[in-house]
C-alpha positions in Angstrom: 95.1 145.4 71.4 94.4 146.4 75.1 93.7 149.5 76.7 95.0 150.2 79.7 93.3 152.1 82.8 96.4 154.3 82.3 94.2 155.3 78.8 90.6 155.7 80.2 91.9 157.9 83.5 93.4 159.9 81.0 90.1 160.3 78.2 88.3 161.1 81.5 90.3 163.7 82.6 91.2 165.4 79.2 86.9 165.2 78.4 86.5 167.2 82.8 88.9 169.7 81.4 87.8 171.1 78.3 84.4 170.4 79.5 85.2 172.8 81.8 87.5 175.6 79.8 86.7 174.6 76.5 82.5 173.7 76.4 82.3 173.2 73.0 82.0 169.8 70.4 85.1 171.1 68.7 87.1 171.1 72.2 86.1 167.6 73.0 86.5 166.6 69.6 90.6 167.9 69.8 90.7 166.2 73.4 89.3 163.0 71.8 91.9 162.8 68.7 95.0 163.7 70.9 94.4 160.5 73.2 93.4 158.4 70.5 96.6 159.3 68.3 98.5 158.6 71.6 96.8 155.2 72.3 98.0 154.3 68.7 101.2 155.6 68.6 101.6 153.9 72.2 100.8 150.5 70.3 102.9 151.0 67.2 105.7 151.6 70.1 105.0 148.7 71.7 107.3 145.2 71.2 105.2 142.5 68.9 103.8 139.4 70.6 103.7 136.9 68.2 107.1 137.2 67.5 108.7 136.5 70.9 110.8 133.5 71.4 110.7 131.3 74.3 112.4 128.2 76.2 112.3 126.5 78.9 114.2 125.4 82.0 115.2 123.7 85.2 113.1 120.7 87.2 111.2 118.1 85.6 110.7 116.1 88.3 110.2 117.4 92.5 109.2 115.1 95.6 105.3 116.4 96.6 105.2 118.8 98.8 108.5 120.4 98.2 108.9 123.4 95.3 110.3 123.1 91.9 111.7 125.4 90.2 110.8 126.1 86.1 112.6 128.9 84.2 110.7 130.6 81.2 113.4 132.2 78.8 112.0 135.0 76.2 114.2 136.3 73.5 112.7 139.5 71.9 114.7 139.6 68.2 112.4 142.8 67.1 114.3 146.2 67.6 112.1 147.9 69.8 111.7 147.3 74.0 109.4 144.9 75.4 108.2 145.9 78.3 105.6 142.8 79.5 103.3 141.3 81.6 104.0 137.4 81.5 101.8 135.2 82.6 103.1 131.3 82.9 99.9 129.5 83.4 100.0 126.0 84.7 97.4 123.2 86.0 95.7 124.4 89.5 97.3 121.4 91.1 100.5 122.5 90.1 100.4 125.6 93.1 99.0 125.5 96.5 95.7 127.1 96.7 95.4 130.9 96.3 99.1 131.2 95.1 98.5 130.6 91.6 98.0 134.4 90.4 101.0 135.8 92.1 102.9 133.2 91.4 102.6 132.6 87.5 102.2 136.2 86.8 106.0 137.9 86.0 106.7 141.8 84.8 109.5 141.8 82.3 111.4 144.3 80.3 113.9 143.0 77.6 115.6 145.3 75.1 115.6 144.5 71.8 117.8 141.9 70.8 118.0 140.6 74.1 116.7 138.1 76.1 116.0 137.4 80.1 114.5 134.9 82.7 111.5 134.4 85.3 111.3 131.8 87.2 108.0 130.3 88.1 108.3 128.3 91.5 105.7 125.6 91.3 104.6 123.6 94.8 102.7 120.8 93.4 99.3 119.3 95.4 99.5 116.0 93.9 101.3 113.3 92.5 101.6 112.5 88.7 102.9 115.1 85.9 102.1 118.9 85.3 101.6 120.6 82.1 102.9 124.1 81.3 99.5 125.7 79.6 100.1 128.6 77.5 102.0 131.8 78.1 100.5 134.8 77.7 102.5 138.0 76.7 101.1 141.5 77.5 103.3 144.0 75.9 102.8 147.8 76.7 103.9 150.7 74.8 106.2 153.7 76.5 103.3 155.5 77.4 101.5 152.4 79.4 98.3 153.3 77.4 97.9 150.9 75.5 99.3 147.0 74.4 99.5 143.9 71.9 98.7 140.5 73.7 99.4 137.3 72.7 99.4 133.5 73.8 102.1 131.0 73.2 102.4 127.2 73.7 106.1 126.5 75.5 105.9 122.6 76.8 107.6 121.5 79.5 106.2 118.7 82.3 107.2 118.5 86.1 106.2 114.8 87.5 106.0 115.2 91.0 107.2 112.3 93.4 105.8 110.5 96.1 107.1 112.5 99.0 108.4 109.6 101.0 107.3 111.1 104.1 109.3 107.6 105.9 112.7 108.2 105.2 113.2 109.3 108.8 113.0 106.1 110.1 115.7 104.6 107.7 118.5 105.3 109.8 117.4 103.2 112.8 116.2 100.5 110.5 119.9 100.4 108.6 121.6 100.3 112.4 119.6 97.3 113.1 120.2 95.4 109.5 123.9 96.2 110.4 123.5 94.8 113.7 122.1 91.9 112.1 123.9 91.5 108.8 127.3 90.9 110.9 127.9 92.4 114.2 125.3 90.1 116.1 125.4 86.8 114.0 122.7 84.3 115.3 123.3 80.6 116.2 120.2 79.3 115.0 119.7 78.0 111.0 116.7 79.1 109.1 115.7 78.8 105.5 117.2 82.5 104.7 120.7 82.1 106.7 124.2 81.2 105.6 127.2 80.3 107.1 129.2 83.0 108.9 132.0 82.0 111.1 133.0 79.7 114.4 133.5 81.2 117.6 133.9 79.4 120.8 131.3 78.1 122.4 129.5 80.1 125.6 127.2 79.2 128.3 123.9 80.1 127.1 124.3 79.0 123.3 122.4 76.7 121.4 123.8 72.4 121.8 122.8 72.1 117.9 125.2 74.9 116.4 128.6 73.4 117.7 130.3 72.2 115.2 132.2 68.7 116.7 134.4 68.1 113.6 135.9 71.4 114.2 135.9 71.0 118.1 137.9 68.0 117.8 140.8 70.1 116.2 141.0 72.9 119.0 141.0 72.5 122.7 137.5 74.5 123.2 134.1 73.4 121.8 133.5 75.5 118.6 129.6 76.6 117.5 128.7 77.7 114.1 127.2 81.4 113.5 124.8 82.0 110.2 124.1 85.2 108.7 120.7 85.9 107.0 121.4 85.4 103.3 121.6 88.1 100.7 120.7 88.7 97.5 117.2 87.1 98.3 113.5 88.4 96.4 111.5 90.4 97.4 108.2 91.4 95.1 106.5 94.6 96.8 102.4 94.1 95.3 100.2 97.4 95.4 96.4 96.9 95.1 95.1 100.0 94.0 91.7 98.7 93.8 88.5 100.3 95.2 90.2 99.7 98.8 92.9 101.8 98.5 90.7 104.5 97.4 89.1 105.1 100.6 90.3 108.3 102.6 92.3 108.1 105.9 93.1 111.7 107.5 93.6 113.7 104.3 94.9 111.2 102.0 93.8 108.3 100.4 95.4 104.8 101.7 97.3 104.6 98.4 99.4 107.0 99.2 100.6 105.5 102.6 101.3 101.9 101.1 103.1 103.8 98.5 105.7 105.3 101.9 105.9 102.0 102.9 106.8 100.2 100.4 109.1 102.9 99.9 111.1 102.5 102.7 111.1 98.3 102.3 112.7 98.5 99.0 115.0 100.9 100.4 116.1 98.8 103.2 116.0 96.1 101.6 118.2 96.9 98.9 121.1 97.9 101.3 120.5 94.2 102.8 121.7 93.4 99.1 118.2 91.5 98.2 116.3 92.1 94.8 113.0 94.2 94.9 110.9 94.6 92.0 107.2 96.3 92.3 103.9 95.5 91.2 101.0 97.2 91.2 97.4 96.1 89.9 93.8 96.6 90.2 91.1 94.6 87.0 94.8 94.7 85.4 98.4 95.6 86.0 98.9 99.2 86.2 102.8 99.5 86.8 106.2 96.8 86.9 109.4 97.2 88.0 111.9 94.8 87.8 115.4 93.7 87.4 116.9 97.3 88.6 120.3 97.6 90.2 120.5 98.3 93.9 121.0 102.0 92.7 118.5 102.0 90.4 115.1 100.5 92.2 114.6 103.8 94.7 114.5 106.0 91.4 112.5 103.4 89.4 110.0 102.8 92.2 109.0 106.5 92.8 109.2 107.3 89.1 106.6 104.4 88.9 104.1 105.1 91.5 103.8 109.2 90.3 101.0 108.5 88.4 99.4 105.9 90.3 95.8 106.6 91.8 93.1 104.6 93.0 90.7 102.8 91.0 87.2 102.7 91.8 86.2 99.0 90.9 87.1 96.0 92.9 90.7 94.4 92.2 90.8 91.0 90.2 92.8 88.8 92.6 92.6 86.0 90.7 94.9 88.1 87.7 96.9 89.9 90.2 98.1 86.6 92.0 98.4 85.0 88.4 100.7 88.1 87.4 103.0 87.9 90.7 103.4 84.3 90.6 104.9 85.2 86.8 107.1 88.1 88.4 108.1 85.7 91.6 109.0 82.5 89.7 111.5 81.3 92.7 111.0 81.2 96.3 110.7 85.1 97.6 108.9 87.5 100.1 105.7 88.4 98.1 104.2 92.0 100.0 100.8 92.5 99.2 99.4 95.7 100.5 95.8 95.9 100.2 93.1 96.1 102.4 91.4 94.1 105.1 87.8 94.2 104.4 85.8 90.8 105.2 84.2 90.3 102.0 87.2 91.8 99.1 89.4 89.2 100.9 86.7 86.3 101.4 85.6 86.2 98.4 88.5 86.9 96.2 91.8 86.1 98.1 91.5 83.8 100.4 90.5 81.0 97.8 94.4 81.6 96.4 96.4 81.8 99.2 97.4 78.7 98.7 99.2 79.6 95.7 101.3 82.2 97.3 101.6 80.2 100.6 103.1 77.2 98.8 106.4 78.7 97.8 106.3 81.9 99.2 106.8 84.1 102.3 103.6 86.4 102.2 103.1 89.4 104.4 100.2 91.3 103.9 100.0 94.6 104.7 96.9 97.1 105.5 96.6 100.7 106.6 93.9 101.1 109.4 91.7 104.1 109.8 92.7 105.7 113.6 89.3 107.2 113.2 87.9 103.7 114.4 89.1 104.0 117.8 88.0 106.8 118.3 84.5 106.4 116.9 85.0 103.3 119.4 85.4 105.0 122.6 82.2 107.7 121.6 79.8 107.6 124.7 77.5 110.0 126.0 74.5 110.5 123.1 72.5 108.1 121.1 74.4 109.0 117.7 77.9 108.1 119.5 76.4 104.8 121.0 75.8 104.0 117.4 79.0 104.8 116.2 80.5 103.2 118.7 78.4 99.9 117.9 79.9 100.4 114.3 83.5 101.0 114.5 83.8 98.1 117.6 81.8 95.7 115.0 84.6 96.6 111.9 87.3 96.2 114.0 86.4 92.8 114.7 85.9 92.1 111.2 89.7 93.4 110.4 90.9 91.1 113.6 88.5 88.3 112.1 90.0 88.6 109.2 93.5 88.8 110.5 93.3 85.7 112.5 91.9 84.0 109.5 95.0 85.2 107.1 97.3 84.1 109.6 96.3 80.4 110.2 96.3 80.2 106.7 100.5 80.9 106.7 100.7 84.5 106.4 101.9 87.8 108.2 99.2 90.5 108.7 100.3 93.8 109.4 97.6 96.4 110.5 98.7 100.2 111.3 97.8 103.4 110.9 99.7 105.5 107.6 101.9 107.0 110.2 103.1 103.2 111.5 102.4 100.8 108.8 106.0 101.7 107.1 108.1 100.9 110.0 106.1 98.1 111.3 106.7 97.0 107.6 110.0 97.3 107.8 110.3 95.9 111.4 108.4 92.9 110.0 111.1 92.6 106.9 113.8 92.2 109.5 112.2 90.2 111.9 112.1 87.5 109.2 115.6 88.2 108.2 117.1 87.7 111.8 114.9 84.1 112.0 115.8 83.0 108.5 112.4 82.7 106.9 113.5 84.6 103.7 
């Protein structure tokens, strides 16, 4: 049982009136007894809480930074009307800071034998699964003097998916892909190009593209055009180890890597290529393989929802071994990891020949734009020391990138806002050059 503020106010006013008009113990007991009798009657007339039945409905998935709507259905099987304050409790990360108290509380009136719905609007701040906690109901009597209170477990889960902020870059990259895939066929043949058509020779064309047999059957010189092959295999490898936990701005590096992987997968599937995913640190954390073109993006976002950086060094030997098992034939392997000198030199560099022997390898790393700001600092001792440290870090990253490039790896080092479009551009450039 819960007494309301209205009860306390009524008792205080009654005591004051009795004290002024009837200053005797009998009068005080009379008022007290009347208030208690009203409270008990109000409590008896309140709808029971334990008999209530609940149901759920609404969204089960939502992209991060977008609202989710979850319905709570309350059924009152008793003959008494339910006048209730309902609190639909969720984990704190299911709401923006400061909004949980107002968003989780609902005032309902449910006549006996009927049901009503309350809509809870969630706004998750973290990726992953968000679970509903207890539903607490406070059922008031008709006078509002007392209430019954109880809690019920009404399970529901909303999965917050990566936001895919780089989706805005997809239309421009698809336009370039259409030019590459048919409207502007290439004349030089690479490892990843197939014959497209013959056309008349024009000044400036590569003479190596002349088809002499076809030219002999014509009155003009014919040249071969080639187009990038379709159905190539791309393996996106996410390093979820210690380096991915470093925060760049307001988010860890892993979040920018996820966004880049989503843009690449959306673009590559439109190009007719097959895309798989591997997330790895000490062991395999997630893997997506063998999906059809229309299933790739949903499968990737679902697998990425629960990924969090692990606070230990990545086992590069295990990562490379797993990647080679998932890519038994020639593939484009895109490794989203850090460019820190020590992990690369000690872990990745000795294993590069295993990757570059058969596969085209791209290493994409999320750079911290604050390094540029620190490197330009002057005027105080602290600023000069900060500038020296930032410049040393940038020099180490450049040296590591140059070393990887000499071993046949294409290296990208871009800030969070640019890593996704830069990776998509690199994919298109490799495809145009026939290296896939």
